[in-house]
Structures are given as structure tokens and as C-alpha cells.
C-alpha positions as CSV (number, residue, x, y, z in Angstrom):
1,M,150.7,145.1,-12.4
2,G,148.0,143.1,-10.7
3,L,149.1,140.4,-8.2
4,F,152.5,140.1,-9.9
5,V,153.7,143.0,-7.8
6,F,153.4,140.8,-4.7
7,L,155.4,137.9,-6.1
8,P,158.8,139.1,-5.0
9,L,157.6,139.3,-1.5
10,V,157.1,135.5,-1.3
11,L,159.4,134.1,-4.0
12,P,162.3,133.8,-1.5
13,L,160.5,130.7,-0.3
14,T,161.8,129.0,-3.5
15,A,165.4,129.4,-2.2
16,W,164.8,127.6,1.1
17,P,165.7,124.1,-0.2
18,M,168.9,125.4,-1.8
19,A,169.9,127.1,1.5
20,R,170.1,123.7,3.2
21,L,171.4,121.6,0.3
22,A,174.1,124.0,-0.9
23,E,175.9,124.0,2.4
24,Q,175.9,120.2,2.4
25,H,176.8,119.4,-1.2
26,L,178.5,122.4,-2.9
27,H,182.0,123.8,-2.4
28,P,181.7,126.4,0.3
29,R,183.1,129.1,-2.0
30,T,180.4,128.3,-4.6
31,A,177.6,128.1,-2.0
32,T,178.6,131.4,-0.4
33,R,178.6,133.3,-3.7
34,L,175.4,131.7,-5.0
35,L,173.4,132.1,-1.8
36,T,174.6,135.7,-1.4
37,G,173.7,136.6,-4.9
38,V,170.2,135.1,-4.7
39,A,169.6,136.8,-1.4
40,A,170.7,140.2,-2.6
41,V,168.6,140.1,-5.8
42,M,165.5,138.9,-4.0
43,A,165.9,141.4,-1.2
44,L,166.2,144.3,-3.8
45,C,163.2,143.1,-5.8
46,S,161.0,142.7,-2.7
47,T,162.0,146.2,-1.5
48,V,161.2,147.7,-4.8
49,C,157.8,146.0,-5.0
50,L,157.0,147.0,-1.4
51,A,157.6,150.6,-2.4
52,L,155.4,150.2,-5.5
53,V,152.6,148.7,-3.3
54,M,152.9,151.7,-1.0
55,V,152.7,154.2,-3.9
56,V,149.8,152.5,-5.6
57,G,147.8,151.9,-2.4
58,T,148.2,155.5,-1.1
59,A,147.9,157.4,-4.4
60,Q,144.5,158.8,-3.4
61,L,145.3,159.7,0.2
62,P,145.3,163.4,1.1
63,G,148.7,164.9,1.0
64,N,150.2,162.3,-1.3
65,P,152.9,164.1,-3.4
66,L,151.8,162.4,-6.6
67,P,150.3,164.5,-9.4
68,D,146.6,165.3,-9.6
69,G,146.3,163.2,-12.7
70,W,146.2,160.1,-10.5
71,S,142.7,161.0,-9.6
72,D,141.5,160.4,-13.2
73,P,139.1,157.4,-13.5
74,Q,141.3,156.0,-16.3
75,V,144.3,155.9,-14.1
76,R,142.3,154.4,-11.3
77,A,141.1,151.7,-13.7
78,A,144.6,150.9,-14.9
79,V,146.3,150.7,-11.5
80,P,145.2,148.1,-8.9
81,Y,144.2,150.2,-5.9
82,D,144.0,148.9,-2.4
83,E,144.2,151.5,0.3
84,V,144.5,149.0,3.2
85,V,147.5,147.2,1.6
86,G,149.0,150.5,0.7
87,K,148.7,151.9,4.2
88,A,150.2,148.6,5.6
89,A,153.1,148.9,3.2
90,I,154.1,152.3,4.7
91,P,155.3,151.1,8.1
92,A,156.7,147.9,6.5
93,L,158.9,149.9,4.1
94,C,159.9,152.3,6.9
95,A,160.9,149.3,9.1
96,V,163.1,147.9,6.3
97,V,164.8,151.2,5.8
98,V,165.3,151.9,9.5
99,A,166.6,148.4,10.2
100,S,169.0,148.4,7.3
101,A,170.3,151.9,8.2
102,R,170.7,150.8,11.8
103,A,172.6,147.6,10.8
104,L,175.0,149.6,8.6
105,W,175.6,152.2,11.3
106,R,176.3,149.6,14.0
107,H,178.6,147.7,11.6
108,G,180.6,150.8,10.8
109,R,180.7,151.9,14.5
110,V,182.0,148.5,15.7
111,R,184.7,148.5,13.0
112,R,185.9,152.0,13.9
113,R,186.0,151.2,17.6
114,A,187.9,148.0,17.0
115,H,190.5,149.8,14.9
116,R,190.8,152.6,17.5
117,A,191.4,149.9,20.2
118,L,194.4,148.6,18.2
119,A,195.8,152.1,17.5
120,G,198.6,151.8,20.0
121,L,199.9,148.4,18.8
122,P,202.5,147.8,16.1
123,G,201.1,148.2,12.6
124,T,201.6,144.5,11.6
125,S,199.0,142.3,9.9
126,V,198.6,140.3,13.2
127,A,197.7,142.1,16.4
128,V,198.4,140.0,19.6
129,L,196.5,141.3,22.6
130,P,197.7,140.4,26.1
131,D,194.3,139.2,27.3
132,D,193.3,136.3,29.5
133,V,190.2,135.7,27.4
134,P,190.9,133.4,24.4
135,Y,189.5,134.7,21.1
136,A,190.5,135.5,17.6
137,Y,188.8,137.3,14.7
138,A,189.5,139.0,11.4
139,L,189.2,142.8,11.3
140,P,188.8,144.3,7.8
141,G,189.3,147.9,6.8
142,G,191.1,150.7,8.3
143,R,194.7,151.3,7.2
144,R,195.1,147.5,6.7
145,D,193.3,144.3,7.3
146,R,194.4,142.7,10.5
147,V,194.1,139.4,12.4
148,V,193.4,139.9,16.1
149,V,194.3,137.1,18.5
150,T,194.9,137.0,22.2
151,T,197.8,135.5,24.1
152,A,195.4,133.3,26.0
153,L,194.3,131.5,22.8
154,L,197.9,131.3,21.4
155,D,199.1,129.6,24.6
156,R,196.5,126.8,24.1
157,L,197.6,126.0,20.5
158,D,200.7,124.3,19.2
159,P,202.7,125.9,16.4
160,A,200.9,124.0,13.6
161,E,197.5,124.9,15.0
162,R,198.6,128.5,15.2
163,R,199.4,128.5,11.5
164,A,196.0,127.0,10.8
165,L,194.3,129.7,12.9
166,F,196.1,132.5,11.1
167,A,195.5,130.9,7.7
168,H,191.8,130.7,8.6
169,E,191.5,134.3,9.6
170,R,193.5,135.5,6.6
171,A,191.2,133.6,4.3
172,H,188.3,135.6,5.8
173,L,190.1,138.8,4.9
174,S,191.4,137.9,1.5
175,A,188.0,136.6,0.3
176,R,186.2,139.7,1.8
177,H,183.8,137.5,3.7
178,H,182.5,140.4,5.7
179,R,180.9,141.7,2.5
180,F,179.0,138.5,1.9
181,L,177.9,138.4,5.6
182,L,176.8,142.0,5.6
183,A,174.9,141.6,2.3
184,V,172.9,138.6,3.6
185,R,172.3,140.3,6.9
186,L,170.7,143.3,5.1
187,A,168.8,141.0,2.8
188,A,167.3,139.2,5.8
189,L,166.2,142.5,7.2
190,A,164.6,143.5,3.9
191,N,162.7,140.2,3.7
192,P,162.4,137.8,6.7
193,F,161.9,134.9,4.3
194,L,165.6,135.2,3.4
195,R,166.8,134.4,7.0
196,P,167.6,130.8,6.1
197,L,170.0,132.1,3.5
198,R,171.7,134.3,6.0
199,T,172.2,131.3,8.4
200,A,173.5,129.2,5.5
201,V,176.0,131.9,4.4
202,S,177.3,132.3,7.9
203,F,178.2,128.6,7.8
204,T,179.5,128.4,4.3
205,A,181.8,131.4,4.8
206,E,183.4,129.6,7.8
207,R,183.7,126.4,5.7
208,W,185.3,128.4,2.9
209,A,187.9,129.8,5.3
210,D,188.4,126.3,6.7
211,E,189.1,124.8,3.3
212,E,191.5,127.7,2.4
213,A,193.3,127.1,5.7
214,A,193.6,123.4,5.1
215,R,195.1,124.1,1.6
216,A,197.5,126.6,3.1
217,V,198.9,124.4,5.9
218,G,198.5,121.1,4.0
219,S,196.6,119.2,6.7
220,R,192.9,119.1,7.1
221,R,193.2,117.3,10.5
222,T,195.4,120.2,11.9
223,V,192.8,122.7,10.9
224,A,190.1,120.6,12.4
225,T,192.1,120.3,15.7
226,A,192.7,124.0,15.8
227,I,189.0,124.8,15.3
228,G,188.0,122.3,18.0
229,K,190.4,123.6,20.5
230,A,189.6,127.3,19.8
231,A,185.9,126.5,20.1
232,L,186.3,124.7,23.4
233,V,188.3,127.5,25.1
234,S,186.9,130.6,23.4
235,R,184.1,132.6,24.9
236,G,183.3,134.7,21.8
237,T,184.8,138.0,20.9
238,P,184.0,141.6,22.0
239,V,183.0,142.5,18.4
240,A,180.3,140.0,17.8
241,T,178.2,142.5,15.9
242,L,180.9,142.9,13.2
243,A,178.6,141.4,10.5
244,G,179.0,138.0,11.9
245,L,182.8,137.7,11.4
246,A,183.1,136.6,15.0
247,A,180.5,133.8,14.6
248,P,182.3,130.4,14.4
249,G,179.3,128.6,13.0
250,P,178.3,125.0,13.9
251,V,181.8,123.7,15.0
252,P,181.0,120.0,15.1
253,R,179.8,120.1,11.4
254,R,182.9,122.0,10.4
255,V,185.2,119.6,12.1
256,A,183.4,116.6,10.6
257,A,183.7,118.2,7.1
258,L,187.4,118.7,7.6
259,L,187.9,115.1,8.7
260,G,186.3,114.0,5.4
261,P,187.5,114.4,1.8
262,A,187.9,117.9,0.3
263,P,184.7,119.1,-1.5
264,A,184.7,119.2,-5.3
265,A,185.3,122.7,-6.7
266,R,182.6,122.7,-9.4
267,T,180.9,126.0,-10.1
268,W,177.3,124.8,-10.8
269,P,175.7,121.5,-9.7
270,S,174.2,119.0,-12.1
271,V,170.5,119.3,-12.7
272,F,170.2,115.6,-12.0
273,T,171.0,116.0,-8.3
274,S,168.9,117.3,-5.4
275,V,171.1,120.3,-4.9
276,G,171.0,121.0,-8.7
277,L,167.2,120.9,-8.7
278,A,167.2,123.2,-5.7
279,A,169.6,125.6,-7.3
280,W,167.6,125.8,-10.5
281,A,164.4,126.4,-8.5
282,A,166.1,129.2,-6.7
283,A,167.4,130.6,-9.9
284,F,164.0,130.4,-11.5
285,G,162.5,132.2,-8.4
286,T,165.1,134.9,-8.6
287,A,164.5,135.4,-12.3
288,V,160.8,135.6,-11.8
289,S,161.2,138.0,-8.9
290,A,163.5,140.3,-11.0
291,M,161.2,140.3,-14.0
292,S,158.1,140.9,-11.8
293,S,159.6,143.8,-10.0
294,A,161.0,145.3,-13.3
295,N,157.7,144.9,-15.0
296,S,155.8,146.5,-12.2
297,A,158.3,149.4,-12.0
298,V,158.1,150.1,-15.7
299,T,154.3,149.9,-15.7
300,M,154.2,152.3,-12.8
301,F,156.5,154.7,-14.5
302,L,154.5,154.6,-17.8
303,I,151.2,155.2,-16.0
304,L,152.7,158.0,-13.9
305,R,154.2,159.6,-16.9
306,A,150.9,159.4,-18.8
307,A,149.0,160.8,-15.9
308,T,151.4,163.7,-15.3
309,P,150.5,166.9,-17.2
310,L,153.4,168.4,-19.2
């Protein structure tokens, strides 16, 4: 395995340029899918290699459940052994597991509470709450996906802007943006180097919904106006921990993008552009991370199998 086992822990750095350039130059749908895929693969690879480092580094510690064959000199010579790194990997891996489990638990708890709070309302796709606080959000799951909006926000929008608002929230639900947001959230918890990708996906998911709303209502300016008004009067939502679905993203940048031309819907950027080079660098880093973690895992399995008596 050698030093290759540590590569997936730092290779997410190769995706940093793409995180910034993709949200500027790619279609939001393409950017969201690309960044989420890269983040998920890199997070999985780094977690696997962190586990391998822990096993290798602690193989000789008392009480380790590995077979006695690991004490053989030949095995020790074949496996890079670092007790300090192995011990450090134990709390690191535990922190990743605990943080990920806590995020999933909180996400599920908030969704359940939000659905229970709407239990007494009519079972329509839009739930209008008589609240003096203006806010709106998309609530997935339960018996059906629902758009939640308050009367205070609806009173501040004209009919066209209301249609834009509903189209935006329905786009979140139809594209299952909460899954992308939850995936990058867990990836950032698994490897802090992936946090820029989480921030970028939070923005591109909102931009994706903006573009779908503009296509549905037929006016980019109407969507921009609705977003600007909602941001000015809104104070956030009571379910801000719902995997970022309540996060509006940088509103000025979203409005500026809607006032400009629609983004080109190409699936992969040209290699002769800055975003294309960044995308290929991130793809290369992801491939190397996957190969490194797979090679280390297979090597570990073969050594463990050879050292285990029948």
C-alpha cells in the first residue's frame, strides 16, 4: 500500500478549482450533478482509506481483533506499520461516523416534525400557513411532496411572482435536490477538504431551481423579481437544518444570473476552457482516489487472507 493509502485523504484538493468555476460557467443542473458525484466518490474513498490506516496502524496493539498471523515478521514487512498514525486514525474515523450519523438523524427528525406540523392541513401539494413571518420551502417525503408557504409571503408577491415562487419550489422537489444537498453535506463531514463542493452545490441547486422556474413561467425577470422580494422580506424558515433546502444561496448572484442569458445546457465542458481543465483535473483526482482506495483495500484483503490460518 505504501503512501498511496493516504492519497484519497488529500486528493479532494484537486476539485477546488472546479467547485468555483463550475457554478460560474456550467449549467446548474450539470454542475450540481458533477460536483455531487465527485464529492460522494472522494468522501467514500477517503473514509475507506482512513479505515485501512486505522487497521494497519493498530494491528499490533493488544486487544486488536485481527488474527495472530499479523504478528508474523513477513506480514509486518509487507504492511506499512505506523502505530502513531493508526492511533490517530481511530478518533478521526469515529468522528466521521458519529458526525454522519448525527446529520442523518437530525435530517430525518426535522422532516418528521415538519410533516407532523402540517398534519391538520388539507392534503394538497401546497400548504399555506397563516403566519405573519414570510417564508417558503420545499418539503420532500411523507405521504407526498409539499410546498410550504406563509400568507405573509404571498401577500407581498403579485400573481406572476407567486407562480414563479411555486415553480421554484416544485423544481426542488421534482429534481430531488434534497438528496444532492444531503450527499454533499455528508461528504463534507467525511472529509473537510470537500466543504467548497458543499458550498458550490448549495448555490447550483438553487440556480437549477431558478432556471426551471424561469422556463415554467416564461420570464426570467419575473423569477428574479420574486427571488429578490422573497429575500428582502424573508427571515429564513423554521426548518433550516433540512439538508439546506431552506438556504436561499447568494441572492444577488442568482438575480444577476437570471437577468442575463440562459446558460447553455451542455453536459461536459470543452477541455480548451478553464472550467474544462478544472473538470478534467477533478475527474483525474477522483479516478486516482478510487484506484488508490481500491488497490489498498484489495492489498489489505490479500495480506489478511494470507496471514489468517485456515
